PDB file of the backbone (N, CA, C, O) and the ligand in Angstrom, with CONECT records:
HET     ZN  A 101       1
ATOM      1  N   MET A   1      18.540   2.850  39.168  1.00  0.00           N
ATOM      2  CA  MET A   1      17.976   3.826  40.110  1.00  0.00           C
ATOM      3  C   MET A   1      16.490   3.554  40.318  1.00  0.00           C
ATOM      4  O   MET A   1      16.018   3.461  41.451  1.00  0.00           O
ATOM      5  N   LEU A   2      15.767   3.430  39.225  1.00  0.00           N
ATOM      6  CA  LEU A   2      14.337   3.182  39.329  1.00  0.00           C
ATOM      7  C   LEU A   2      14.060   1.765  39.827  1.00  0.00           C
ATOM      8  O   LEU A   2      13.166   1.559  40.648  1.00  0.00           O
ATOM      9  N   SER A   3      14.833   0.776  39.327  1.00  0.00           N
ATOM     10  CA  SER A   3      14.628  -0.605  39.757  1.00  0.00           C
ATOM     11  C   SER A   3      14.914  -0.745  41.248  1.00  0.00           C
ATOM     12  O   SER A   3      14.258  -1.532  41.929  1.00  0.00           O
ATOM     13  N   LEU A   4      15.870  -0.003  41.757  1.00  0.00           N
ATOM     14  CA  LEU A   4      16.197   0.007  43.184  1.00  0.00           C
ATOM     15  C   LEU A   4      14.991   0.515  43.967  1.00  0.00           C
ATOM     16  O   LEU A   4      14.628  -0.025  45.013  1.00  0.00           O
ATOM     17  N   LEU A   5      14.391   1.556  43.435  1.00  0.00           N
ATOM     18  CA  LEU A   5      13.207   2.149  44.054  1.00  0.00           C
ATOM     19  C   LEU A   5      12.058   1.154  44.094  1.00  0.00           C
ATOM     20  O   LEU A   5      11.348   1.046  45.094  1.00  0.00           O
ATOM     21  N   LEU A   6      11.883   0.414  42.973  1.00  0.00           N
ATOM     22  CA  LEU A   6      10.805  -0.560  42.880  1.00  0.00           C
ATOM     23  C   LEU A   6      11.005  -1.694  43.877  1.00  0.00           C
ATOM     24  O   LEU A   6      10.051  -2.140  44.515  1.00  0.00           O
ATOM     25  N   LEU A   7      12.247  -2.162  44.010  1.00  0.00           N
ATOM     26  CA  LEU A   7      12.551  -3.264  44.925  1.00  0.00           C
ATOM     27  C   LEU A   7      12.267  -2.857  46.366  1.00  0.00           C
ATOM     28  O   LEU A   7      11.709  -3.634  47.141  1.00  0.00           O
ATOM     29  N   GLN A   8      12.650  -1.646  46.717  1.00  0.00           N
ATOM     30  CA  GLN A   8      12.415  -1.161  48.076  1.00  0.00           C
ATOM     31  C   GLN A   8      10.920  -1.073  48.375  1.00  0.00           C
ATOM     32  O   GLN A   8      10.465  -1.414  49.467  1.00  0.00           O
ATOM     33  N   GLU A   9      10.181  -0.613  47.393  1.00  0.00           N
ATOM     34  CA  GLU A   9       8.737  -0.466  47.603  1.00  0.00           C
ATOM     35  C   GLU A   9       8.065  -1.826  47.807  1.00  0.00           C
ATOM     36  O   GLU A   9       7.243  -1.986  48.708  1.00  0.00           O
ATOM     37  N   THR A  10       8.417  -2.807  46.966  1.00  0.00           N
ATOM     38  CA  THR A  10       7.770  -4.113  47.047  1.00  0.00           C
ATOM     39  C   THR A  10       8.219  -4.865  48.295  1.00  0.00           C
ATOM     40  O   THR A  10       7.432  -5.616  48.872  1.00  0.00           O
ATOM     41  N   ALA A  11       9.474  -4.679  48.728  1.00  0.00           N
ATOM     42  CA  ALA A  11       9.986  -5.355  49.918  1.00  0.00           C
ATOM     43  C   ALA A  11       9.213  -4.914  51.164  1.00  0.00           C
ATOM     44  O   ALA A  11       9.089  -5.674  52.124  1.00  0.00           O
ATOM     45  N   GLU A  12       8.705  -3.709  51.143  1.00  0.00           N
ATOM     46  CA  GLU A  12       7.939  -3.200  52.275  1.00  0.00           C
ATOM     47  C   GLU A  12       6.473  -3.664  52.235  1.00  0.00           C
ATOM     48  O   GLU A  12       5.680  -3.330  53.115  1.00  0.00           O
ATOM     49  N   GLY A  13       6.138  -4.428  51.213  1.00  0.00           N
ATOM     50  CA  GLY A  13       4.777  -4.945  51.104  1.00  0.00           C
ATOM     51  C   GLY A  13       3.798  -3.936  50.534  1.00  0.00           C
ATOM     52  O   GLY A  13       2.583  -4.104  50.641  1.00  0.00           O
ATOM     53  N   ASP A  14       4.324  -2.912  49.943  1.00  0.00           N
ATOM     54  CA  ASP A  14       3.429  -1.903  49.356  1.00  0.00           C
ATOM     55  C   ASP A  14       3.176  -2.275  47.896  1.00  0.00           C
ATOM     56  O   ASP A  14       3.916  -1.853  47.007  1.00  0.00           O
ATOM     57  N   PHE A  15       2.136  -3.059  47.653  1.00  0.00           N
ATOM     58  CA  PHE A  15       1.857  -3.568  46.305  1.00  0.00           C
ATOM     59  C   PHE A  15       1.260  -2.505  45.398  1.00  0.00           C
ATOM     60  O   PHE A  15       1.292  -2.637  44.175  1.00  0.00           O
ATOM     61  N   ILE A  16       0.721  -1.466  45.987  1.00  0.00           N
ATOM     62  CA  ILE A  16       0.098  -0.396  45.205  1.00  0.00           C
ATOM     63  C   ILE A  16       1.169   0.429  44.483  1.00  0.00           C
ATOM     64  O   ILE A  16       0.975   0.874  43.352  1.00  0.00           O
ATOM     65  N   ALA A  17       2.296   0.621  45.163  1.00  0.00           N
ATOM     66  CA  ALA A  17       3.339   1.500  44.633  1.00  0.00           C
ATOM     67  C   ALA A  17       3.906   0.982  43.314  1.00  0.00           C
ATOM     68  O   ALA A  17       4.249   1.772  42.435  1.00  0.00           O
ATOM     69  N   TYR A  18       4.007  -0.341  43.172  1.00  0.00           N
ATOM     70  CA  TYR A  18       4.669  -0.896  41.992  1.00  0.00           C
ATOM     71  C   TYR A  18       3.995  -0.504  40.671  1.00  0.00           C
ATOM     72  O   TYR A  18       4.649   0.089  39.813  1.00  0.00           O
ATOM     73  N   PRO A  19       2.709  -0.817  40.484  1.00  0.00           N
ATOM     74  CA  PRO A  19       2.080  -0.428  39.202  1.00  0.00           C
ATOM     75  C   PRO A  19       2.037   1.080  38.988  1.00  0.00           C
ATOM     76  O   PRO A  19       2.117   1.551  37.853  1.00  0.00           O
ATOM     77  N   ILE A  20       1.911   1.830  40.064  1.00  0.00           N
ATOM     78  CA  ILE A  20       1.882   3.290  39.924  1.00  0.00           C
ATOM     79  C   ILE A  20       3.228   3.798  39.412  1.00  0.00           C
ATOM     80  O   ILE A  20       3.285   4.658  38.533  1.00  0.00           O
ATOM     81  N   LEU A  21       4.308   3.257  39.975  1.00  0.00           N
ATOM     82  CA  LEU A  21       5.636   3.676  39.531  1.00  0.00           C
ATOM     83  C   LEU A  21       5.882   3.287  38.078  1.00  0.00           C
ATOM     84  O   LEU A  21       6.449   4.057  37.304  1.00  0.00           O
ATOM     85  N   VAL A  22       5.442   2.070  37.718  1.00  0.00           N
ATOM     86  CA  VAL A  22       5.592   1.627  36.325  1.00  0.00           C
ATOM     87  C   VAL A  22       4.780   2.528  35.405  1.00  0.00           C
ATOM     88  O   VAL A  22       5.229   2.909  34.324  1.00  0.00           O
ATOM     89  N   PHE A  23       3.565   2.861  35.863  1.00  0.00           N
ATOM     90  CA  PHE A  23       2.698   3.731  35.075  1.00  0.00           C
ATOM     91  C   PHE A  23       3.369   5.087  34.829  1.00  0.00           C
ATOM     92  O   PHE A  23       3.407   5.578  33.700  1.00  0.00           O
ATOM     93  N   PHE A  24       3.902   5.688  35.916  1.00  0.00           N
ATOM     94  CA  PHE A  24       4.551   6.989  35.763  1.00  0.00           C
ATOM     95  C   PHE A  24       5.814   6.893  34.909  1.00  0.00           C
ATOM     96  O   PHE A  24       6.153   7.814  34.165  1.00  0.00           O
ATOM     97  N   PHE A  25       6.497   5.763  35.033  1.00  0.00           N
ATOM     98  CA  PHE A  25       7.697   5.543  34.221  1.00  0.00           C
ATOM     99  C   PHE A  25       7.321   5.512  32.743  1.00  0.00           C
ATOM    100  O   PHE A  25       7.996   6.125  31.915  1.00  0.00           O
ATOM    101  N   LEU A  26       6.237   4.795  32.410  1.00  0.00           N
ATOM    102  CA  LEU A  26       5.783   4.709  31.025  1.00  0.00           C
ATOM    103  C   LEU A  26       5.300   6.067  30.518  1.00  0.00           C
ATOM    104  O   LEU A  26       5.578   6.459  29.385  1.00  0.00           O
ATOM    105  N   VAL A  27       4.571   6.774  31.381  1.00  0.00           N
ATOM    106  CA  VAL A  27       4.102   8.113  31.005  1.00  0.00           C
ATOM    107  C   VAL A  27       5.294   9.026  30.722  1.00  0.00           C
ATOM    108  O   VAL A  27       5.280   9.810  29.774  1.00  0.00           O
ATOM    109  N   ALA A  28       6.330   8.910  31.565  1.00  0.00           N
ATOM    110  CA  ALA A  28       7.528   9.733  31.376  1.00  0.00           C
ATOM    111  C   ALA A  28       8.199   9.407  30.049  1.00  0.00           C
ATOM    112  O   ALA A  28       8.648  10.312  29.346  1.00  0.00           O
ATOM    113  N   ILE A  29       8.273   8.105  29.692  1.00  0.00           N
ATOM    114  CA  ILE A  29       8.882   7.694  28.422  1.00  0.00           C
ATOM    115  C   ILE A  29       8.085   8.262  27.252  1.00  0.00           C
ATOM    116  O   ILE A  29       8.650   8.810  26.305  1.00  0.00           O
ATOM    117  N   VAL A  30       6.754   8.122  27.335  1.00  0.00           N
ATOM    118  CA  VAL A  30       5.883   8.632  26.263  1.00  0.00           C
ATOM    119  C   VAL A  30       6.026  10.148  26.146  1.00  0.00           C
ATOM    120  O   VAL A  30       6.085  10.690  25.042  1.00  0.00           O
ATOM    121  N   ALA A  31       6.084  10.837  27.309  1.00  0.00           N
ATOM    122  CA  ALA A  31       6.219  12.298  27.309  1.00  0.00           C
ATOM    123  C   ALA A  31       7.529  12.718  26.649  1.00  0.00           C
ATOM    124  O   ALA A  31       7.564  13.667  25.865  1.00  0.00           O
ATOM    125  N   VAL A  32       8.605  12.001  26.976  1.00  0.00           N
ATOM    126  CA  VAL A  32       9.913  12.316  26.382  1.00  0.00           C
ATOM    127  C   VAL A  32       9.892  12.032  24.884  1.00  0.00           C
ATOM    128  O   VAL A  32      10.445  12.793  24.090  1.00  0.00           O
ATOM    129  N   ALA A  33       9.236  10.908  24.499  1.00  0.00           N
ATOM    130  CA  ALA A  33       9.154  10.550  23.079  1.00  0.00           C
ATOM    131  C   ALA A  33       8.396  11.610  22.295  1.00  0.00           C
ATOM    132  O   ALA A  33       8.810  11.997  21.202  1.00  0.00           O
ATOM    133  N   ILE A  34       7.263  12.088  22.867  1.00  0.00           N
ATOM    134  CA  ILE A  34       6.483  13.134  22.206  1.00  0.00           C
ATOM    135  C   ILE A  34       7.297  14.420  22.144  1.00  0.00           C
ATOM    136  O   ILE A  34       7.319  15.111  21.125  1.00  0.00           O
ATOM    137  N   TYR A  35       7.976  14.731  23.270  1.00  0.00           N
ATOM    138  CA  TYR A  35       8.790  15.946  23.306  1.00  0.00           C
ATOM    139  C   TYR A  35       9.901  15.868  22.265  1.00  0.00           C
ATOM    140  O   TYR A  35      10.187  16.841  21.567  1.00  0.00           O
ATOM    141  N   TRP A  36      10.523  14.688  22.172  1.00  0.00           N
ATOM    142  CA  TRP A  36      11.585  14.510  21.178  1.00  0.00           C
ATOM    143  C   TRP A  36      11.016  14.687  19.775  1.00  0.00           C
ATOM    144  O   TRP A  36      11.595  15.379  18.938  1.00  0.00           O
ATOM    145  N   TYR A  37       9.854  14.039  19.530  1.00  0.00           N
ATOM    146  CA  TYR A  37       9.253  14.075  18.202  1.00  0.00           C
ATOM    147  C   TYR A  37       8.925  15.505  17.776  1.00  0.00           C
ATOM    148  O   TYR A  37       9.100  15.856  16.609  1.00  0.00           O
ATOM    149  N   THR A  38       8.450  16.335  18.713  1.00  0.00           N
ATOM    150  CA  THR A  38       8.016  17.679  18.350  1.00  0.00           C
ATOM    151  C   THR A  38       9.153  18.696  18.361  1.00  0.00           C
ATOM    152  O   THR A  38       9.030  19.750  17.737  1.00  0.00           O
ATOM    153  N   THR A  39      10.255  18.411  19.053  1.00  0.00           N
ATOM    154  CA  THR A  39      11.283  19.446  19.189  1.00  0.00           C
ATOM    155  C   THR A  39      12.653  19.051  18.634  1.00  0.00           C
ATOM    156  O   THR A  39      13.560  19.884  18.610  1.00  0.00           O
ATOM    157  N   HIS A  40      12.826  17.820  18.194  1.00  0.00           N
ATOM    158  CA  HIS A  40      14.172  17.417  17.758  1.00  0.00           C
ATOM    159  C   HIS A  40      14.552  18.081  16.437  1.00  0.00           C
ATOM    160  O   HIS A  40      13.695  18.497  15.657  1.00  0.00           O
ATOM    161  N   CYS A  41      15.866  18.166  16.211  1.00  0.00           N
ATOM    162  CA  CYS A  41      16.373  18.713  14.961  1.00  0.00           C
ATOM    163  C   CYS A  41      16.227  17.668  13.868  1.00  0.00           C
ATOM    164  O   CYS A  41      16.717  16.551  14.036  1.00  0.00           O
ATOM    165  N   PRO A  42      15.561  17.990  12.730  1.00  0.00           N
ATOM    166  CA  PRO A  42      15.363  16.995  11.674  1.00  0.00           C
ATOM    167  C   PRO A  42      16.662  16.615  10.960  1.00  0.00           C
ATOM    168  O   PRO A  42      16.711  15.616  10.241  1.00  0.00           O
ATOM    169  N   ASN A  43      17.697  17.401  11.157  1.00  0.00           N
ATOM    170  CA  ASN A  43      18.969  17.119  10.488  1.00  0.00           C
ATOM    171  C   ASN A  43      19.869  16.197  11.304  1.00  0.00           C
ATOM    172  O   ASN A  43      20.327  15.170  10.801  1.00  0.00           O
ATOM    173  N   CYS A  44      20.124  16.561  12.567  1.00  0.00           N
ATOM    174  CA  CYS A  44      21.038  15.753  13.393  1.00  0.00           C
ATOM    175  C   CYS A  44      20.305  14.961  14.470  1.00  0.00           C
ATOM    176  O   CYS A  44      20.942  14.232  15.232  1.00  0.00           O
ATOM    177  N   GLN A  45      18.983  15.086  14.550  1.00  0.00           N
ATOM    178  CA  GLN A  45      18.115  14.333  15.470  1.00  0.00           C
ATOM    179  C   GLN A  45      18.332  14.689  16.940  1.00  0.00           C
ATOM    180  O   GLN A  45      17.781  14.024  17.817  1.00  0.00           O
ATOM    181  N   ARG A  46      19.108  15.705  17.222  1.00  0.00           N
ATOM    182  CA  ARG A  46      19.377  16.040  18.620  1.00  0.00           C
ATOM    183  C   ARG A  46      18.198  16.753  19.264  1.00  0.00           C
ATOM    184  O   ARG A  46      17.435  17.458  18.604  1.00  0.00           O
ATOM    185  N   ILE A  47      18.074  16.551  20.562  1.00  0.00           N
ATOM    186  CA  ILE A  47      17.022  17.198  21.334  1.00  0.00           C
ATOM    187  C   ILE A  47      17.652  18.326  22.160  1.00  0.00           C
ATOM    188  O   ILE A  47      18.863  18.334  22.381  1.00  0.00           O
ATOM    189  N   PHE A  48      16.842  19.257  22.604  1.00  0.00           N
ATOM    190  CA  PHE A  48      17.264  20.399  23.429  1.00  0.00           C
ATOM    191  C   PHE A  48      18.237  21.337  22.708  1.00  0.00           C
ATOM    192  O   PHE A  48      18.970  22.076  23.365  1.00  0.00           O
ATOM    193  N   THR A  49      18.260  21.323  21.368  1.00  0.00           N
ATOM    194  CA  THR A  49      19.167  22.212  20.647  1.00  0.00           C
ATOM    195  C   THR A  49      18.390  23.236  19.829  1.00  0.00           C
ATOM    196  O   THR A  49      18.988  24.084  19.165  1.00  0.00           O
ATOM    197  N   ARG A  50      17.067  23.163  19.872  1.00  0.00           N
ATOM    198  CA  ARG A  50      16.228  24.017  19.043  1.00  0.00           C
ATOM    199  C   ARG A  50      16.107  25.412  19.636  1.00  0.00           C
ATOM    200  O   ARG A  50      15.854  25.565  20.831  1.00  0.00           O
ATOM    201  N   GLU A  51      16.289  26.429  18.802  1.00  0.00           N
ATOM    202  CA  GLU A  51      16.002  27.783  19.255  1.00  0.00           C
ATOM    203  C   GLU A  51      15.123  28.472  18.237  1.00  0.00           C
ATOM    204  O   GLU A  51      15.260  28.272  17.030  1.00  0.00           O
ATOM    205  N   LEU A  52      14.211  29.292  18.750  1.00  0.00           N
ATOM    206  CA  LEU A  52      13.260  29.982  17.882  1.00  0.00           C
ATOM    207  C   LEU A  52      13.932  31.170  17.221  1.00  0.00           C
ATOM    208  O   LEU A  52      14.504  32.025  17.898  1.00  0.00           O
ATOM    209  N   VAL A  53      13.864  31.223  15.900  1.00  0.00           N
ATOM    210  CA  VAL A  53      14.474  32.321  15.154  1.00  0.00           C
ATOM    211  C   VAL A  53      13.448  33.423  14.913  1.00  0.00           C
ATOM    212  O   VAL A  53      13.693  34.593  15.207  1.00  0.00           O
ATOM    213  N   LYS A  54      12.285  33.027  14.369  1.00  0.00           N
ATOM    214  CA  LYS A  54      11.238  34.033  14.148  1.00  0.00           C
ATOM    215  C   LYS A  54       9.859  33.403  14.071  1.00  0.00           C
ATOM    216  O   LYS A  54       9.699  32.204  13.843  1.00  0.00           O
ATOM    217  N   LYS A  55       8.871  34.265  14.272  1.00  0.00           N
ATOM    218  CA  LYS A  55       7.471  33.863  14.163  1.00  0.00           C
ATOM    219  C   LYS A  55       6.816  34.704  13.085  1.00  0.00           C
ATOM    220  O   LYS A  55       7.033  35.914  13.008  1.00  0.00           O
ATOM    221  N   GLU A  56       6.008  34.053  12.249  1.00  0.00           N
ATOM    222  CA  GLU A  56       5.257  34.780  11.225  1.00  0.00           C
ATOM    223  C   GLU A  56       3.839  34.243  11.212  1.00  0.00           C
ATOM    224  O   GLU A  56       3.559  33.182  11.769  1.00  0.00           O
ATOM    225  N   LYS A  57       2.955  34.977  10.577  1.00  0.00           N
ATOM    226  CA  LYS A  57       1.605  34.435  10.424  1.00  0.00           C
ATOM    227  C   LYS A  57       1.660  33.248   9.471  1.00  0.00           C
ATOM    228  O   LYS A  57       2.423  33.244   8.505  1.00  0.00           O
ATOM    229  N   GLY A  58       0.826  32.228   9.764  1.00  0.00           N
ATOM    230  CA  GLY A  58       0.936  30.959   9.047  1.00  0.00           C
ATOM    231  C   GLY A  58       0.105  30.847   7.789  1.00  0.00           C
ATOM    232  O   GLY A  58       0.149  29.811   7.125  1.00  0.00           O
ATOM    233  N   GLY A  59      -0.642  31.859   7.439  1.00  0.00           N
ATOM    234  CA  GLY A  59      -1.477  31.788   6.237  1.00  0.00           C
ATOM    235  C   GLY A  59      -1.771  33.169   5.725  1.00  0.00           C
ATOM    236  O   GLY A  59      -1.031  34.116   5.991  1.00  0.00           O
ATOM    237  N   LEU A  60      -2.867  33.284   4.982  1.00  0.00           N
ATOM    238  CA  LEU A  60      -3.244  34.586   4.445  1.00  0.00           C
ATOM    239  C   LEU A  60      -3.844  35.481   5.526  1.00  0.00           C
ATOM    240  O   LEU A  60      -3.727  36.705   5.475  1.00  0.00           O
ATOM    241  N   LEU A  61      -4.492  34.844   6.509  1.00  0.00           N
ATOM    242  CA  LEU A  61      -5.137  35.609   7.564  1.00  0.00           C
ATOM    243  C   LEU A  61      -4.165  35.893   8.705  1.00  0.00           C
ATOM    244  O   LEU A  61      -3.211  35.144   8.914  1.00  0.00           O
ATOM    245  N   PRO A  62      -4.411  36.977   9.443  1.00  0.00           N
ATOM    246  CA  PRO A  62      -3.557  37.240  10.608  1.00  0.00           C
ATOM    247  C   PRO A  62      -3.662  36.105  11.637  1.00  0.00           C
ATOM    248  O   PRO A  62      -4.683  35.421  11.719  1.00  0.00           O
ATOM    249  N   THR A  63      -2.606  35.919  12.410  1.00  0.00           N
ATOM    250  CA  THR A  63      -2.553  34.838  13.404  1.00  0.00           C
ATOM    251  C   THR A  63      -3.726  34.897  14.375  1.00  0.00           C
ATOM    252  O   THR A  63      -4.253  33.863  14.785  1.00  0.00           O
ATOM    253  N   ALA A  64      -4.140  36.130  14.746  1.00  0.00           N
ATOM    254  CA  ALA A  64      -5.231  36.296  15.712  1.00  0.00           C
ATOM    255  C   ALA A  64      -6.538  35.703  15.207  1.00  0.00           C
ATOM    256  O   ALA A  64      -7.379  35.297  16.009  1.00  0.00           O
ATOM    257  N   ILE A  65      -6.724  35.646  13.873  1.00  0.00           N
ATOM    258  CA  ILE A  65      -7.957  35.092  13.290  1.00  0.00           C
ATOM    259  C   ILE A  65      -7.790  33.618  12.955  1.00  0.00           C
ATOM    260  O   ILE A  65      -8.621  32.798  13.345  1.00  0.00           O
ATOM    261  N   SER A  66      -6.739  33.274  12.245  1.00  0.00           N
ATOM    262  CA  SER A  66      -6.569  31.892  11.796  1.00  0.00           C
ATOM    263  C   SER A  66      -6.012  30.987  12.893  1.00  0.00           C
ATOM    264  O   SER A  66      -6.233  29.776  12.878  1.00  0.00           O
ATOM    265  N   GLY A  67      -5.282  31.585  13.850  1.00  0.00           N
ATOM    266  CA  GLY A  67      -4.648  30.783  14.902  1.00  0.00           C
ATOM    267  C   GLY A  67      -3.407  30.065  14.420  1.00  0.00           C
ATOM    268  O   GLY A  67      -2.761  29.341  15.178  1.00  0.00           O
ATOM    269  N   LYS A  68      -3.073  30.268  13.149  1.00  0.00           N
ATOM    270  CA  LYS A  68      -1.904  29.596  12.591  1.00  0.00           C
ATOM    271  C   LYS A  68      -0.685  30.510  12.646  1.00  0.00           C
ATOM    272  O   LYS A  68      -0.759  31.708  12.375  1.00  0.00           O
ATOM    273  N   GLU A  69       0.412  29.909  12.998  1.00  0.00           N
ATOM    274  CA  GLU A  69       1.645  30.687  13.090  1.00  0.00           C
ATOM    275  C   GLU A  69       2.776  29.835  12.522  1.00  0.00           C
ATOM    276  O   GLU A  69       2.885  28.649  12.831  1.00  0.00           O
ATOM    277  N   ARG A  70       3.609  30.446  11.695  1.00  0.00           N
ATOM    278  CA  ARG A  70       4.746  29.706  11.145  1.00  0.00           C
ATOM    279  C   ARG A  70       5.991  30.111  11.915  1.00  0.00           C
ATOM    280  O   ARG A  70       6.342  31.289  11.978  1.00  0.00           O
ATOM    281  N   ARG A  71       6.643  29.140  12.491  1.00  0.00           N
ATOM    282  CA  ARG A  71       7.829  29.415  13.298  1.00  0.00           C
ATOM    283  C   ARG A  71       9.069  28.853  12.615  1.00  0.00           C
ATOM    284  O   ARG A  71       9.064  27.745  12.079  1.00  0.00           O
ATOM    285  N   THR A  72      10.101  29.631  12.651  1.00  0.00           N
ATOM    286  CA  THR A  72      11.376  29.171  12.113  1.00  0.00           C
ATOM    287  C   THR A  72      12.306  28.843  13.278  1.00  0.00           C
ATOM    288  O   THR A  72      12.509  29.656  14.179  1.00  0.00           O
ATOM    289  N   TYR A  73      12.857  27.651  13.239  1.00  0.00           N
ATOM    290  CA  TYR A  73      13.757  27.207  14.299  1.00  0.00           C
ATOM    291  C   TYR A  73      15.151  26.967  13.733  1.00  0.00           C
ATOM    292  O   TYR A  73      15.325  26.657  12.555  1.00  0.00           O
ATOM    293  N   ARG A  74      16.129  27.119  14.607  1.00  0.00           N
ATOM    294  CA  ARG A  74      17.498  26.795  14.221  1.00  0.00           C
ATOM    295  C   ARG A  74      18.094  25.865  15.266  1.00  0.00           C
ATOM    296  O   ARG A  74      17.869  26.011  16.467  1.00  0.00           O
ATOM    297  N   CYS A  75      18.863  24.903  14.765  1.00  0.00           N
ATOM    298  CA  CYS A  75      19.539  23.961  15.659  1.00  0.00           C
ATOM    299  C   CYS A  75      20.878  24.558  16.102  1.00  0.00           C
ATOM    300  O   CYS A  75      21.701  24.966  15.282  1.00  0.00           O
ATOM    301  N   LYS A  76      21.069  24.595  17.424  1.00  0.00           N
ATOM    302  CA  LYS A  76      22.302  25.173  17.959  1.00  0.00           C
ATOM    303  C   LYS A  76      23.511  24.281  17.700  1.00  0.00           C
ATOM    304  O   LYS A  76      24.649  24.750  17.729  1.00  0.00           O
ATOM    305  N   GLN A  77      23.268  22.999  17.447  1.00  0.00           N
ATOM    306  CA  GLN A  77      24.368  22.059  17.219  1.00  0.00           C
ATOM    307  C   GLN A  77      24.900  22.123  15.798  1.00  0.00           C
ATOM    308  O   GLN A  77      26.101  22.289  15.584  1.00  0.00           O
ATOM    309  N   CYS A  78      23.985  21.989  14.807  1.00  0.00           N
ATOM    310  CA  CYS A  78      24.441  21.870  13.421  1.00  0.00           C
ATOM    311  C   CYS A  78      24.054  23.074  12.573  1.00  0.00           C
ATOM    312  O   CYS A  78      24.459  23.163  11.414  1.00  0.00           O
ATOM    313  N   GLY A  79      23.266  24.019  13.136  1.00  0.00           N
ATOM    314  CA  GLY A  79      22.916  25.220  12.392  1.00  0.00           C
ATOM    315  C   GLY A  79      21.787  25.027  11.396  1.00  0.00           C
ATOM    316  O   GLY A  79      21.443  25.958  10.667  1.00  0.00           O
ATOM    317  N   HIS A  80      21.205  23.839  11.351  1.00  0.00           N
ATOM    318  CA  HIS A  80      20.104  23.554  10.440  1.00  0.00           C
ATOM    319  C   HIS A  80      18.886  24.413  10.809  1.00  0.00           C
ATOM    320  O   HIS A  80      18.582  24.599  11.987  1.00  0.00           O
ATOM    321  N   GLU A  81      18.200  24.930   9.792  1.00  0.00           N
ATOM    322  CA  GLU A  81      16.993  25.717  10.023  1.00  0.00           C
ATOM    323  C   GLU A  81      15.798  25.016   9.418  1.00  0.00           C
ATOM    324  O   GLU A  81      15.887  24.449   8.329  1.00  0.00           O
ATOM    325  N   TRP A  82      14.677  25.055  10.123  1.00  0.00           N
ATOM    326  CA  TRP A  82      13.461  24.456   9.576  1.00  0.00           C
ATOM    327  C   TRP A  82      12.252  25.240  10.062  1.00  0.00           C
ATOM    328  O   TRP A  82      12.313  25.971  11.050  1.00  0.00           O
ATOM    329  N   GLN A  83      11.137  25.063   9.330  1.00  0.00           N
ATOM    330  CA  GLN A  83       9.918  25.789   9.661  1.00  0.00           C
ATOM    331  C   GLN A  83       8.824  24.831  10.069  1.00  0.00           C
ATOM    332  O   GLN A  83       8.771  23.679   9.637  1.00  0.00           O
ATOM    333  N   LYS A  84       7.964  25.340  10.905  1.00  0.00           N
ATOM    334  CA  LYS A  84       6.885  24.522  11.411  1.00  0.00           C
ATOM    335  C   LYS A  84       5.664  25.411  11.594  1.00  0.00           C
ATOM    336  O   LYS A  84       5.771  26.521  12.117  1.00  0.00           O
ATOM    337  N   THR A  85       4.502  24.925  11.162  1.00  0.00           N
ATOM    338  CA  THR A  85       3.269  25.663  11.372  1.00  0.00           C
ATOM    339  C   THR A  85       2.594  25.139  12.625  1.00  0.00           C
ATOM    340  O   THR A  85       2.333  23.943  12.749  1.00  0.00           O
ATOM    341  N   VAL A  86       2.316  26.034  13.544  1.00  0.00           N
ATOM    342  CA  VAL A  86       1.671  25.617  14.791  1.00  0.00           C
ATOM    343  C   VAL A  86       0.360  26.384  14.949  1.00  0.00           C
ATOM    344  O   VAL A  86       0.164  27.449  14.365  1.00  0.00           O
ATOM    345  N   TYR A  87      -0.516  25.814  15.744  1.00  0.00           N
ATOM    346  CA  TYR A  87      -1.763  26.472  16.058  1.00  0.00           C
ATOM    347  C   TYR A  87      -1.653  27.080  17.465  1.00  0.00           C
ATOM    348  O   TYR A  87      -1.332  26.390  18.433  1.00  0.00           O
ATOM    349  N   VAL A  88      -1.923  28.359  17.548  1.00  0.00           N
ATOM    350  CA  VAL A  88      -1.800  29.029  18.835  1.00  0.00           C
ATOM    351  C   VAL A  88      -3.180  29.507  19.302  1.00  0.00           C
ATOM    352  O   VAL A  88      -4.016  29.915  18.496  1.00  0.00           O
ATOM    353  N   GLY A  89      -3.391  29.449  20.570  1.00  0.00           N
ATOM    354  CA  GLY A  89      -4.651  29.912  21.143  1.00  0.00           C
ATOM    355  C   GLY A  89      -5.833  29.064  20.687  1.00  0.00           C
ATOM    356  O   GLY A  89      -5.672  27.891  20.350  1.00  0.00           O
ATOM    357  N   ASP A  90      -6.994  29.650  20.679  1.00  0.00           N
ATOM    358  CA  ASP A  90      -8.204  28.931  20.277  1.00  0.00           C
ATOM    359  C   ASP A  90      -8.641  29.338  18.886  1.00  0.00           C
ATOM    360  O   ASP A  90      -9.644  28.834  18.382  1.00  0.00           O
TER     361      ASP A  90
HETATM  362 ZN    ZN A 101      20.869  19.761  14.250  1.00  0.00          ZN2+
END
């Protein structure tokens, strides 16, 4: 699909389109890789199966002060639960 798009663009003599499309393609791959890395299930490695179970403060201080929040996620596929500390706000 993408290679077809690239061929059509270059056949029309539009040399600018080719590197831009490759660039966006690479950015999309990196974005998906980062998204996978941050949201995949650590047990079955599946993506798009994570659901938020609960949020708690991530340390001794309230979230509004420390900015830390501990989130518990559950995988809809295998039922695995895991926790992650995230920084929210500033
Ligand atoms: Zn899983």
